[in-house]
Structure formats: C-alpha cells, structure tokens
KOLVODREN-140125 format. One record per residue (C-alpha): residue number from 1; residue in one letter; x, y, z. Coordinates in pm, 1 decimal, decimal comma, m for minus. Layout:
N
{vexvex NUM "a" {X Y Z}}
...
REM end
This chain:
294
{vexvex 1 "m" {4014,5 4697,1 m2155,3}}
{vexvex 2 "g" {4104,1 4245,6 m2152,9}}
{vexvex 3 "h" {4091,6 4083,9 m2465,1}}
{vexvex 4 "v" {3818,7 3841,3 m2584,8}}
{vexvex 5 "d" {3763,4 3589,9 m2886,8}}
{vexvex 6 "v" {3407,1 3739,7 m2985,3}}
{vexvex 7 "a" {3262,6 4058,2 m2914,1}}
{vexvex 8 "v" {2882,2 4047,4 m2957,4}}
{vexvex 9 "i" {2741,9 4429,4 m3026,1}}
{vexvex 10 "g" {2351,7 4429,2 m3057,9}}
{vexvex 11 "d" {2049,5 4518,4 m2868,0}}
{vexvex 12 "f" {1964,3 4320,4 m2623,8}}
{vexvex 13 "a" {1599,5 4175,0 m2680,2}}
{vexvex 14 "k" {1306,3 4133,6 m2423,2}}
{vexvex 15 "d" {1049,0 3926,1 m2712,6}}
{vexvex 16 "k" {763,1 3741,1 m2677,2}}
{vexvex 17 "l" {653,3 3430,1 m2802,2}}
{vexvex 18 "v" {343,4 3309,4 m2868,7}}
{vexvex 19 "y" {277,9 2982,3 m3009,1}}
{vexvex 20 "r" {m63,8 2701,5 m2939,5}}
{vexvex 21 "g" {m207,0 2979,3 m2709,5}}
{vexvex 22 "n" {36,6 2999,4 m2506,7}}
{vexvex 23 "v" {292,5 3373,4 m2438,6}}
{vexvex 24 "e" {658,4 3310,5 m2325,8}}
{vexvex 25 "i" {917,5 3631,0 m2209,3}}
{vexvex 26 "s" {1185,9 3553,4 m2255,1}}
{vexvex 27 "s" {1553,5 3701,2 m2325,8}}
{vexvex 28 "g" {1673,6 3723,6 m2707,4}}
{vexvex 29 "g" {1920,4 3869,0 m2948,6}}
{vexvex 30 "s" {2220,0 3777,0 m3067,7}}
{vexvex 31 "v" {2387,4 3969,2 m2727,8}}
{vexvex 32 "y" {2213,0 3663,0 m2581,1}}
{vexvex 33 "y" {2129,9 3344,9 m2805,5}}
{vexvex 34 "g" {2468,4 3425,8 m2958,7}}
{vexvex 35 "a" {2728,7 3503,2 m2675,0}}
{vexvex 36 "i" {2568,1 3253,6 m2433,7}}
{vexvex 37 "a" {2649,8 2993,7 m2720,5}}
{vexvex 38 "l" {3022,9 3139,9 m2773,7}}
{vexvex 39 "q" {3105,8 3106,0 m2397,7}}
{vexvex 40 "r" {2935,8 2754,3 m2383,9}}
{vexvex 41 "i" {3177,4 2643,3 m2648,4}}
{vexvex 42 "g" {3505,9 2788,8 m2446,4}}
{vexvex 43 "i" {3529,6 3120,4 m2635,3}}
{vexvex 44 "r" {3603,2 3430,2 m2443,0}}
{vexvex 45 "t" {3332,0 3647,6 m2494,7}}
{vexvex 46 "a" {3176,3 4043,4 m2451,6}}
{vexvex 47 "v" {2881,3 4198,3 m2480,3}}
{vexvex 48 "v" {2787,7 4570,8 m2565,6}}
{vexvex 49 "t" {2432,5 4633,1 m2560,4}}
{vexvex 50 "r" {2156,4 4830,5 m2484,3}}
{vexvex 51 "l" {1887,4 4837,1 m2255,7}}
{vexvex 52 "a" {1697,6 4991,2 m2033,8}}
{vexvex 53 "e" {1820,1 5052,8 m1664,9}}
{vexvex 54 "q" {1479,3 4863,6 m1520,0}}
{vexvex 55 "d" {1602,6 4587,4 m1743,2}}
{vexvex 56 "f" {1998,8 4507,5 m1652,1}}
{vexvex 57 "q" {1874,4 4258,4 m1456,5}}
{vexvex 58 "l" {1840,8 4040,7 m1757,0}}
{vexvex 59 "l" {2210,7 4053,0 m1780,7}}
{vexvex 60 "n" {2292,2 3831,4 m1442,8}}
{vexvex 61 "e" {2265,3 3552,8 m1671,6}}
{vexvex 62 "l" {2489,6 3668,7 m1908,3}}
{vexvex 63 "k" {2766,4 3799,5 m1648,4}}
{vexvex 64 "r" {2682,7 3425,3 m1447,5}}
{vexvex 65 "e" {2865,9 3218,1 m1770,0}}
{vexvex 66 "g" {3147,0 3427,5 m1732,1}}
{vexvex 67 "i" {3113,3 3713,8 m2041,9}}
{vexvex 68 "t" {3202,3 4049,3 m2003,5}}
{vexvex 69 "v" {2925,0 4333,5 m2003,1}}
{vexvex 70 "y" {2914,1 4621,9 m2144,0}}
{vexvex 71 "a" {2578,3 4827,1 m2093,0}}
{vexvex 72 "q" {2426,1 5168,5 m2201,2}}
{vexvex 73 "p" {2071,7 5279,7 m2081,1}}
{vexvex 74 "a" {1833,9 5328,5 m2310,7}}
{vexvex 75 "l" {1460,0 5499,0 m2297,3}}
{vexvex 76 "q" {1362,6 5116,5 m2388,9}}
{vexvex 77 "t" {1451,8 4774,6 m2429,0}}
{vexvex 78 "s" {1446,2 4622,4 m2791,4}}
{vexvex 79 "g" {1156,4 4351,8 m2833,7}}
{vexvex 80 "i" {956,4 4155,4 m3066,2}}
{vexvex 81 "e" {706,9 3928,2 m3052,4}}
{vexvex 82 "n" {703,6 3613,6 m3227,3}}
{vexvex 83 "i" {327,6 3502,3 m3321,0}}
{vexvex 84 "y" {393,7 3166,1 m3438,8}}
{vexvex 85 "t" {38,0 3052,8 m3670,8}}
{vexvex 86 "t" {116,2 2693,2 m3768,2}}
{vexvex 87 "e" {332,1 2363,2 m3631,2}}
{vexvex 88 "d" {592,7 2567,2 m3904,2}}
{vexvex 89 "m" {843,6 2686,9 m3680,9}}
{vexvex 90 "d" {1017,9 2891,3 m3961,7}}
{vexvex 91 "h" {680,3 3066,3 m4025,3}}
{vexvex 92 "r" {624,1 3352,2 m3805,6}}
{vexvex 93 "v" {418,5 3652,2 m3765,8}}
{vexvex 94 "c" {661,6 3970,8 m3593,4}}
{vexvex 95 "h" {585,6 4266,5 m3421,9}}
{vexvex 96 "v" {814,7 4540,2 m3235,0}}
{vexvex 97 "t" {721,4 4600,9 m2869,4}}
{vexvex 98 "g" {1052,8 4784,0 m2806,4}}
{vexvex 99 "f" {1322,2 4959,4 m2949,1}}
{vexvex 100 "a" {1628,4 5081,0 m2764,2}}
{vexvex 101 "g" {1768,8 5304,1 m2995,3}}
{vexvex 102 "p" {2153,9 5314,5 m3200,6}}
{vexvex 103 "f" {2488,3 5307,3 m3084,9}}
{vexvex 104 "r" {2636,1 5567,5 m3106,1}}
{vexvex 105 "l" {3084,8 5581,7 m3134,5}}
{vexvex 106 "s" {3147,8 5756,8 m2860,6}}
{vexvex 107 "e" {2961,4 5502,0 m2618,9}}
{vexvex 108 "m" {3118,4 5250,8 m2758,2}}
{vexvex 109 "p" {3421,2 5106,9 m2455,0}}
{vexvex 110 "p" {3774,1 5086,7 m2524,9}}
{vexvex 111 "i" {3696,7 4688,5 m2609,3}}
{vexvex 112 "s" {4015,9 4475,9 m2797,4}}
{vexvex 113 "a" {3872,3 4104,0 m2952,3}}
{vexvex 114 "h" {3970,9 3904,3 m3244,0}}
{vexvex 115 "t" {3618,0 3924,0 m3428,1}}
{vexvex 116 "f" {3309,8 4191,2 m3336,8}}
{vexvex 117 "l" {3011,8 3989,0 m3386,9}}
{vexvex 118 "v" {2767,4 4282,1 m3495,0}}
{vexvex 119 "g" {2397,7 4155,9 m3433,6}}
{vexvex 120 "p" {2131,7 4343,7 m3400,7}}
{vexvex 121 "l" {1741,8 4293,3 m3387,2}}
{vexvex 122 "m" {1704,8 4522,1 m3668,5}}
{vexvex 123 "a" {1750,4 4839,5 m3858,6}}
{vexvex 124 "g" {1878,6 5171,5 m3713,4}}
{vexvex 125 "v" {2044,2 5050,1 m3444,0}}
{vexvex 126 "v" {2454,3 5027,6 m3579,3}}
{vexvex 127 "d" {2573,9 5226,6 m3930,7}}
{vexvex 128 "i" {2826,7 5250,6 m4160,2}}
{vexvex 129 "p" {3039,0 5428,8 m3919,3}}
{vexvex 130 "m" {3061,2 5176,0 m3642,4}}
{vexvex 131 "l" {3096,1 4878,6 m3895,5}}
{vexvex 132 "r" {3381,7 5144,2 m4044,0}}
{vexvex 133 "n" {3567,3 5139,1 m3680,5}}
{vexvex 134 "l" {3521,7 4775,0 m3568,4}}
{vexvex 135 "s" {3710,3 4669,8 m3909,4}}
{vexvex 136 "t" {4007,9 4886,5 m3812,4}}
{vexvex 137 "l" {4009,1 4677,7 m3452,5}}
{vexvex 138 "g" {3891,6 4394,2 m3598,4}}
{vexvex 139 "n" {3738,8 4092,6 m3826,6}}
{vexvex 140 "v" {3336,8 4197,1 m3862,6}}
{vexvex 141 "a" {3094,4 3925,1 m3864,9}}
{vexvex 142 "l" {2774,0 4061,0 m3996,6}}
{vexvex 143 "d" {2396,2 3947,6 m3960,5}}
{vexvex 144 "s" {2204,3 4081,3 m4246,7}}
{vexvex 145 "q" {1885,5 4074,4 m4007,3}}
{vexvex 146 "g" {2007,7 4390,8 m3835,6}}
{vexvex 147 "f" {1988,6 4587,5 m4153,5}}
{vexvex 148 "v" {1669,7 4397,3 m4403,8}}
{vexvex 149 "r" {1430,3 4413,0 m4141,5}}
{vexvex 150 "v" {1288,5 4759,3 m4106,6}}
{vexvex 151 "r" {1039,3 4942,1 m3865,5}}
{vexvex 152 "k" {690,8 4977,9 m4062,9}}
{vexvex 153 "g" {448,6 5090,8 m3739,0}}
{vexvex 154 "n" {506,6 4787,4 m3498,8}}
{vexvex 155 "d" {563,5 4557,9 m3756,6}}
{vexvex 156 "l" {909,0 4446,0 m3934,2}}
{vexvex 157 "v" {911,2 4448,4 m4286,9}}
{vexvex 158 "f" {1205,0 4300,3 m4515,3}}
{vexvex 159 "t" {1353,4 4625,3 m4700,2}}
{vexvex 160 "d" {1661,7 4619,9 m4919,4}}
{vexvex 161 "w" {1961,5 4742,9 m4742,9}}
{vexvex 162 "s" {2040,6 5088,8 m4987,1}}
{vexvex 163 "e" {2393,8 5131,4 m4817,9}}
{vexvex 164 "k" {2557,9 4728,1 m4851,3}}
{vexvex 165 "k" {2783,0 4763,8 m5097,0}}
{vexvex 166 "t" {2911,9 5039,4 m4870,1}}
{vexvex 167 "g" {2849,8 4819,6 m4569,3}}
{vexvex 168 "l" {2974,5 4525,9 m4660,9}}
{vexvex 169 "a" {3276,6 4635,5 m4801,3}}
{vexvex 170 "f" {3435,0 4601,7 m4423,8}}
{vexvex 171 "v" {3254,1 4266,3 m4348,5}}
{vexvex 172 "k" {3474,0 3901,5 m4351,3}}
{vexvex 173 "i" {3188,7 3703,4 m4216,0}}
{vexvex 174 "l" {2804,5 3758,3 m4323,9}}
{vexvex 175 "k" {2542,2 3552,1 m4204,1}}
{vexvex 176 "v" {2193,2 3572,9 m4413,7}}
{vexvex 177 "d" {1878,0 3299,3 m4450,3}}
{vexvex 178 "d" {1691,9 3250,5 m4771,0}}
{vexvex 179 "v" {1490,1 3520,9 m4688,8}}
{vexvex 180 "e" {1762,9 3772,5 m4644,0}}
{vexvex 181 "a" {1957,4 3666,1 m4968,2}}
{vexvex 182 "e" {1678,1 3709,6 m5183,0}}
{vexvex 183 "v" {1596,3 4063,4 m5048,4}}
{vexvex 184 "l" {1981,7 4130,5 m5038,1}}
{vexvex 185 "t" {2013,8 4007,6 m5410,3}}
{vexvex 186 "g" {1690,7 3983,2 m5578,1}}
{vexvex 187 "e" {1810,4 3614,5 m5671,4}}
{vexvex 188 "k" {1583,7 3330,4 m5536,8}}
{vexvex 189 "d" {1834,8 3042,9 m5638,9}}
{vexvex 190 "r" {2064,7 3036,2 m5382,2}}
{vexvex 191 "v" {2371,9 2931,7 m5502,3}}
{vexvex 192 "k" {2381,0 3301,7 m5720,3}}
{vexvex 193 "a" {2238,6 3484,5 m5434,1}}
{vexvex 194 "l" {2561,9 3421,6 m5202,6}}
{vexvex 195 "k" {2775,7 3431,8 m5485,3}}
{vexvex 196 "r" {2595,2 3796,7 m5559,8}}
{vexvex 197 "l" {2698,7 3880,7 m5154,4}}
{vexvex 198 "a" {3053,9 3819,5 m5233,5}}
{vexvex 199 "t" {3125,9 4021,9 m5500,6}}
{vexvex 200 "y" {2956,8 4309,6 m5243,7}}
{vexvex 201 "g" {3296,9 4205,1 m4952,9}}
{vexvex 202 "p" {3271,2 3900,6 m4743,6}}
{vexvex 203 "s" {3490,6 3660,3 m4781,8}}
{vexvex 204 "e" {3279,0 3395,2 m4583,7}}
{vexvex 205 "i" {2892,4 3408,3 m4614,7}}
{vexvex 206 "v" {2673,8 3171,9 m4348,2}}
{vexvex 207 "l" {2288,6 3087,9 m4458,3}}
{vexvex 208 "t" {2104,7 2884,1 m4317,8}}
{vexvex 209 "c" {1728,8 2757,9 m4352,4}}
{vexvex 210 "a" {1455,6 2518,5 m4201,9}}
{vexvex 211 "n" {1722,2 2221,9 m4368,8}}
{vexvex 212 "g" {2058,3 2305,8 m4280,9}}
{vexvex 213 "v" {2349,6 2572,0 m4345,4}}
{vexvex 214 "t" {2517,0 2649,0 m4634,2}}
{vexvex 215 "v" {2888,1 2777,0 m4602,2}}
{vexvex 216 "y" {3034,7 3015,9 m4907,1}}
{vexvex 217 "a" {3372,2 3047,9 m4815,8}}
{vexvex 218 "d" {3644,8 3212,6 m5062,6}}
{vexvex 219 "g" {3478,0 3006,8 m5386,3}}
{vexvex 220 "e" {3370,1 2664,2 m5259,3}}
{vexvex 221 "f" {3045,4 2572,4 m5123,5}}
{vexvex 222 "y" {2947,4 2305,7 m4764,3}}
{vexvex 223 "e" {2638,6 2230,2 m4646,0}}
{vexvex 224 "a" {2565,1 2046,4 m4348,7}}
{vexvex 225 "p" {2219,1 1955,4 m4216,5}}
{vexvex 226 "f" {1965,7 2053,6 m3840,8}}
{vexvex 227 "a" {1925,8 1726,5 m3726,0}}
{vexvex 228 "p" {1742,0 1762,7 m3417,4}}
{vexvex 229 "r" {1493,3 1513,6 m3225,4}}
{vexvex 230 "k" {1236,7 1769,5 m3198,4}}
{vexvex 231 "i" {1204,8 2141,5 m3252,3}}
{vexvex 232 "v" {1061,6 2338,6 m2914,6}}
{vexvex 233 "g" {1359,6 2622,2 m2960,0}}
{vexvex 234 "r" {1308,4 2786,2 m3253,7}}
{vexvex 235 "t" {1351,0 3143,7 m3204,8}}
{vexvex 236 "g" {1804,3 3202,2 m3161,7}}
{vexvex 237 "r" {1856,2 2987,4 m3406,6}}
{vexvex 238 "g" {2034,4 3179,6 m3667,7}}
{vexvex 239 "d" {2215,3 3403,3 m3415,4}}
{vexvex 240 "t" {2307,5 3041,8 m3253,3}}
{vexvex 241 "c" {2431,6 2903,9 m3553,8}}
{vexvex 242 "l" {2651,4 3215,0 m3657,7}}
{vexvex 243 "a" {2848,5 3229,3 m3305,4}}
{vexvex 244 "v" {2899,4 2867,6 m3323,0}}
{vexvex 245 "y" {3086,6 2924,2 m3687,0}}
{vexvex 246 "l" {3245,0 3173,3 m3555,6}}
{vexvex 247 "g" {3430,4 3065,3 m3285,6}}
{vexvex 248 "t" {3500,2 2769,4 m3406,7}}
{vexvex 249 "r" {3686,1 2911,8 m3703,7}}
{vexvex 250 "l" {3934,0 3125,8 m3537,2}}
{vexvex 251 "t" {4094,3 2771,9 m3531,3}}
{vexvex 252 "s" {3964,8 2576,0 m3763,2}}
{vexvex 253 "p" {3868,3 2586,7 m4181,7}}
{vexvex 254 "p" {3480,5 2696,2 m4284,6}}
{vexvex 255 "k" {3444,2 2261,4 m4329,0}}
{vexvex 256 "e" {3425,2 2189,7 m3983,2}}
{vexvex 257 "a" {3359,4 2523,9 m3858,0}}
{vexvex 258 "c" {2999,7 2454,9 m4052,9}}
{vexvex 259 "r" {2989,3 2122,2 m3929,1}}
{vexvex 260 "l" {2981,8 2228,4 m3572,9}}
{vexvex 261 "a" {2726,3 2510,6 m3596,9}}
{vexvex 262 "a" {2467,0 2278,9 m3761,5}}
{vexvex 263 "a" {2563,5 2018,9 m3431,9}}
{vexvex 264 "a" {2527,0 2242,2 m3195,6}}
{vexvex 265 "t" {2182,0 2472,1 m3374,5}}
{vexvex 266 "s" {2028,6 2124,1 m3387,7}}
{vexvex 267 "l" {2114,5 2062,0 m2971,4}}
{vexvex 268 "k" {2008,2 2414,1 m2917,9}}
{vexvex 269 "m" {1649,5 2359,1 m3092,4}}
{vexvex 270 "e" {1592,3 2047,0 m2917,4}}
{vexvex 271 "k" {1494,8 2321,4 m2625,9}}
{vexvex 272 "t" {1391,3 2662,1 m2540,9}}
{vexvex 273 "g" {1642,6 2892,4 m2474,6}}
{vexvex 274 "p" {2012,6 2933,2 m2574,3}}
{vexvex 275 "l" {2306,2 2638,3 m2626,8}}
{vexvex 276 "s" {2289,0 2404,0 m2291,6}}
{vexvex 277 "a" {2540,6 2184,9 m2431,5}}
{vexvex 278 "t" {2841,1 2129,9 m2409,3}}
{vexvex 279 "l" {3158,3 2159,5 m2668,3}}
{vexvex 280 "q" {3251,0 1828,6 m2565,6}}
{vexvex 281 "e" {2792,2 1720,5 m2631,9}}
{vexvex 282 "v" {2872,0 1879,4 m3014,8}}
{vexvex 283 "k" {3139,2 1776,2 m3131,7}}
{vexvex 284 "r" {3003,3 1416,6 m3032,4}}
{vexvex 285 "l" {2667,3 1485,7 m3307,5}}
{vexvex 286 "a" {2956,2 1643,3 m3522,8}}
{vexvex 287 "d" {3083,3 1347,0 m3601,4}}
{vexvex 288 "l" {2781,8 1160,5 m3714,0}}
{vexvex 289 "y" {2778,1 1436,8 m3947,7}}
{vexvex 290 "s" {2896,6 1422,3 m4310,6}}
{vexvex 291 "v" {2966,8 1800,3 m4458,3}}
{vexvex 292 "s" {2889,5 1810,6 m4838,2}}
{vexvex 293 "k" {3102,4 2019,7 m5048,7}}
{vexvex 294 "s" {3037,3 2151,6 m5356,2}}
REM end
C-alpha cells in the first residue's frame, strides 16, 4: 500500500441538517469534511470508513478529490440529524439516524501514514485496542466527540469517557471543544481544562469554540480567531479545523498551524459543504491574522 501523510479513520455520515424550516441531506463526518480539507491544502490523504453498501456511491466525491478510500460495508450508514433552533449556529439538537457499528482491527487495511486522524461521529466506533495499534504505526490525532458523544436512544448525550486515561496515553494530538473539555475534566476554565487533559498523554490539544481556536502545545498557549464574513456552513467546523492543523503541523510549528487552521475554518464556514478554498486563499487570509501567545 502507498504511504500517505494523513489517514482519516471514522464512520462516513449521511446527515440531516434542519435550519429555518429547511431540510438538507448532506455527507458528513471527519472522513468527509476533514479529508477533503486536507487534500485541498495539498496533503496526501486516505480515508478508512464504514457505511451501508448502497451508499458507497457517496464516496465518489472523495475519490474525485484524489483521496484514497478504503471502505467496509455496514448494515447502516451513520448519520445525525442536526436541528438548529435559533440563529446561533453553535446551539443545535442532535438525533442519531444511523449507526455503522464498530471498526475491527481485522478489517484495517495495511495502510502507512505519518498521522492517523481518528474521528468517529459518536462513541462505540473505535476502541482502545485500535488506538494502541495505530500508535505503533504513526502519530495518533483524536477527535474527542467520538468518545464523549454517546447514543441514548435516538439522542446523543455528552458523557465522560471512562477509559480516557488509558486511551489518551496513545494520543499525540487531541481535539476538543469547550463542552467536551469540561465533560472530560470537570473544569469550566479553559486553561485548567487543557492543562488537565495534557496530563493524560497528548502533547498538543486543539480546542475550538464560537470565537476561534486555542492550541496548547508543549506548555504554550496559542489563540487565533475565526473571522468568517458570514456563517452558513457551521457543520464540519471542528473537522476542518483539526484537519488543517494536522496538515500544517507536518512541516510547521504549532503557532503557524493554529493560524492556518483558523483561516481555513473561517473560509469553510462561509459556504455549505467542505472547504472549497485553495491553500493560497487560506494563506492569504492567514497573513491577516495575528496569533496571540500566553
């Protein structure tokens, strides 16, 4: 198998977006938003995913981008109904519409990558043995939503990850938002939460919120704002931010990765769907940014 820079592992989503009475069916998940963002900034990318065989045609969009796709058939395609009840796109109600089931080590392709981005939609997709195995093959980046968003009937509820101390020991870069950070640490204060998370193993933590991105890397904090001219593509914000951060970190320090991730995410939120901007457009916006360090 060929080597790629980043391999994104997670369940491909067929989401339902409800906003202002309009209903849209959209592809989603880290393997969609994250992988396309990586490919569009010039990072060699592969996707390892599960979905119902009748939905395999949805993967053609990834293939057209030049992404290498490894897909396993599942009984269902994972999906979430995201209901935005107000103009505040950071507040939504989420219902589970499908679950593709867990990944198994025996189903993993013999893939070679510098970084493995583990980005499940919800808990129950990736387990500790999978994280342990991936950590022997390359750096592991993990989106915490795939471990703290737990199915309860058709609802998704936030629950602390009982195996976090074991699991995060295999993780180099962790992605959280404010809610996930508090769920995992019990800390409302962002600085305290990120420092606590670092004690579990990750050397870099990326936190997104409505205003921007905060990076805690090797004892230093970096912050860069989101500055979209309008917000019409809120879904996929975190996936895009983490992906661009990881792609930039292949060749640049955390401060630069923070800056480009914020710029790319701002551009992504201006349109529905995945990041459509080129690397040059991302860099042009990033050049206007100043990154604060504390």
